[in-house]
C-alpha positions in Angstrom: -3.7 -24.6 -30.2 -0.9 -23.8 -32.8 1.4 -22.7 -30.4 1.5 -22.9 -26.3 3.1 -20.0 -25.8 3.4 -16.5 -26.6 7.5 -14.8 -26.5 7.7 -11.2 -26.4 10.6 -9.4 -26.6 11.0 -8.2 -22.6 9.8 -8.8 -19.9 7.3 -6.2 -19.5 5.7 -6.8 -23.2 4.5 -10.2 -21.3 3.4 -8.1 -18.5 1.5 -5.8 -21.2 -0.2 -8.7 -22.2 -1.3 -10.3 -19.1 -2.5 -7.2 -18.1 -4.9 -6.2 -20.6 -6.0 -10.1 -20.2 -6.8 -9.6 -16.6 -8.9 -6.6 -17.7 -10.9 -8.5 -20.4 -11.4 -11.5 -17.9 -13.4 -8.9 -16.1 -15.9 -7.8 -18.4 -19.1 -9.7 -19.2 -17.0 -12.1 -21.7 -13.9 -13.6 -20.4 -12.6 -13.9 -24.1 -9.3 -12.3 -25.9 -8.7 -12.9 -29.4 -5.0 -13.2 -30.1 -3.9 -12.2 -34.0 0.1 -12.6 -34.6 1.7 -11.4 -38.0 5.0 -9.6 -39.1 6.5 -9.4 -35.3 3.2 -7.7 -34.0 0.5 -9.5 -31.8 -3.2 -7.5 -31.5 -5.1 -8.6 -28.5 -8.9 -7.7 -28.8 -11.7 -8.6 -26.1 -15.2 -7.3 -26.3 -16.8 -5.5 -23.5 -19.6 -5.4 -25.8 -21.3 -7.4 -28.2 -24.7 -8.5 -28.9 -25.5 -11.9 -28.5 -28.4 -13.1 -31.0 -30.4 -11.3 -33.9 -32.7 -9.3 -30.8 -29.9 -8.3 -28.6 -29.7 -4.4 -28.7 -26.5 -4.2 -27.5 -23.7 -2.5 -29.4 -20.9 -4.1 -30.8 -18.0 -2.3 -28.9 -14.2 -4.3 -29.1 -11.0 -3.0 -27.6 -7.8 -3.7 -29.2 -3.9 -3.5 -27.8 -0.9 -4.3 -30.0 2.4 -5.6 -29.0 5.6 -6.9 -30.2 5.8 -10.5 -30.5 8.1 -13.2 -31.5 8.5 -11.7 -35.5 8.1 -15.8 -36.5 4.5 -16.1 -34.9 1.5 -16.5 -37.0 -1.7 -16.9 -35.1 -5.7 -16.2 -34.8 -7.3 -17.7 -32.1 -9.4 -17.1 -29.4 -8.8 -17.8 -25.3 -10.2 -17.6 -22.1 -8.5 -14.4 -20.9 -8.2 -15.4 -17.0 -6.4 -18.6 -18.6 -3.6 -16.9 -19.7 -0.3 -17.0 -17.9 3.1 -16.0 -16.7 5.4 -18.6 -17.7 7.8 -20.1 -14.3 11.1 -20.6 -16.3 10.8 -17.4 -18.8 9.7 -13.6 -18.0 9.1 -13.0 -21.8 6.8 -15.8 -21.9 3.2 -16.2 -21.6 1.1 -19.7 -21.3 -1.7 -20.5 -23.4 -4.7 -22.2 -22.6 -5.2 -25.8 -24.1 -8.2 -24.9 -26.2 -9.5 -22.0 -28.3 -13.0 -20.7 -28.6 -15.4 -19.8 -31.2 -17.4 -16.0 -30.0 -19.8 -14.7 -32.7 -17.9 -11.2 -31.8 -14.4 -12.7 -32.8 -15.9 -13.3 -36.8 -16.2 -9.5 -37.2 -13.6 -7.5 -37.8 -12.7 -4.0 -38.3 -11.2 -3.0 -41.7 -7.1 -3.0 -41.9 -7.2 0.2 -43.8 -9.5 2.8 -45.4 -9.7 4.9 -42.2 -10.4 8.7 -42.7 -9.8 10.9 -39.4 -12.8 12.4 -37.9 -11.6 14.9 -35.2 -10.7 14.2 -31.6 -12.3 13.2 -28.1 -10.6 14.6 -25.1 -9.8 11.5 -22.4 -11.7 13.5 -19.8 -14.9 13.4 -21.5 -14.6 9.7 -22.2 -13.9 9.1 -18.6 -16.9 11.3 -17.0 -19.1 9.5 -19.4 -18.0 5.8 -18.4 -18.3 6.7 -15.1 -21.8 8.1 -15.5 -22.6 4.9 -17.1 -21.7 3.1 -14.6 -23.7 4.2 -12.2 -26.7 4.1 -14.1 -26.1 0.3 -14.7 -25.6 0.1 -11.2 -28.9 1.9 -10.0 -31.2 0.2 -12.8 -29.8 -3.2 -12.3 -32.4 -4.8 -9.8 -30.5 -7.0 -6.6 -29.9 -10.5 -7.6 -30.7 -9.8 -11.2 -30.8 -12.9 -13.9 -28.1 -12.4 -16.6 -30.7 -11.7 -19.2 -32.1 -8.7 -17.2 -28.5 -7.1 -16.6 -27.9 -7.6 -20.1 -30.8 -6.1 -21.3 -30.1 -3.0 -18.5 -26.8 -2.4 -20.2 -27.7 -2.7 -23.9 -29.9 0.1 -23.0 -27.2 2.2 -20.7 -24.4 1.5 -23.1 -26.2 1.3 -26.5 -27.3 5.0 -25.9 -25.7 7.6 -28.5 -23.9 10.2 -26.8 -24.0 13.6 -28.8 -20.7 14.2 -26.7 -19.2 11.2 -28.5 -20.1 12.7 -31.7 -23.0 10.2 -32.1 -21.1 6.9 -30.9 -22.9 5.0 -28.2 -21.8 5.3 -24.7 -20.2 1.6 -24.5 -17.2 3.6 -26.6 -16.6 5.4 -23.5 -16.8 2.2 -21.1 -14.5 0.1 -23.2 -11.8 2.7 -23.0 -12.1 3.1 -19.3 -12.6 -0.8 -18.4 -9.6 -1.4 -20.6 -7.3 0.9 -19.3 -6.6 3.0 -22.5 -7.4 6.2 -20.7 -4.5 8.3 -19.0 -4.0 12.3 -18.8 -5.2 14.9 -20.6 -4.7 12.6 -24.0 -6.9 13.8 -27.0 -8.1 10.5 -28.3 -8.2 10.5 -32.4 -11.5 9.4 -34.0 -11.3 7.7 -37.1 -14.2 6.3 -39.3 -14.1 3.5 -41.9 -17.5 2.1 -43.4 -19.4 1.1 -40.3 -16.7 1.1 -38.2 -15.5 3.8 -36.2 -12.1 3.7 -34.3 -11.1 5.8 -31.2 -7.5 5.8 -30.8 -5.1 6.5 -27.6 -1.7 5.9 -27.1 -3.0 2.9 -24.5 -5.2 1.0 -27.3 -7.8 1.5 -29.4 -11.5 0.6 -29.2 -13.6 0.0 -32.2 -17.0 0.3 -32.6 -19.2 -1.3 -35.2 -22.4 0.3 -36.7 -25.1 1.1 -37.3 -24.0 4.8 -37.1 -26.8 7.3 -35.8 -28.2 9.2 -38.7 -27.1 12.3 -38.9 -23.1 11.9 -37.1 -21.3 14.6 -36.8 -17.9 15.2 -36.8 -16.5 14.9 -33.3 -15.3 18.3 -31.5 -12.2 18.4 -28.7 -14.2 18.7 -25.6 -13.6 19.0 -21.8 -9.9 19.1 -19.6 -7.4 17.1 -19.1 -14.4 -4.9 -13.2 -16.1 -2.1 -13.4 -20.5 -2.4 -12.7 -21.0 -2.0 -16.4 
């Protein structure tokens, strides 16, 4: 591990990082990618990601950017639940001793070339996420094994939604599960190649194609550990 601690400019930023890690730990894979450069730490989790070529689960990532020690340069994945506050410095977060190599971390969204593609109401994202969570809970049998749960989740969260402009429902789930939805915000949508980014004040949801054929520009609609 290149560094045993992450140093933030203030205790609030450190708490923000731990909150994101805690939310990521309650998802299917207890993992978070930490990429730091130029004083910015990008924390990425994978609420949904395929395992193998035959897995129909869409790739849906959640990203939270925070200010960090400008001298820090890193890029690795750790167990999200293993991040801990430093007992002697409220501005520091202690890292676990080992890193991970999940397949989803080898796929990165482009840094530039994004084109604006409309907006989505936060209320629409929340409503669709709750609808999907209820559908998953109803469809998963009692004492179901991991393979059955993943199959159900892939089917429901991989369904493309007209209300999301053709994006999978998993984009709404990621926004809700990672705490990105707040108030009557209008999330901005951007597209770059096979990637779509849904940007909110609290974070970004990144969805990797294939995008449904005939996808149209998103329109503003609506008003103002999940079992998913």
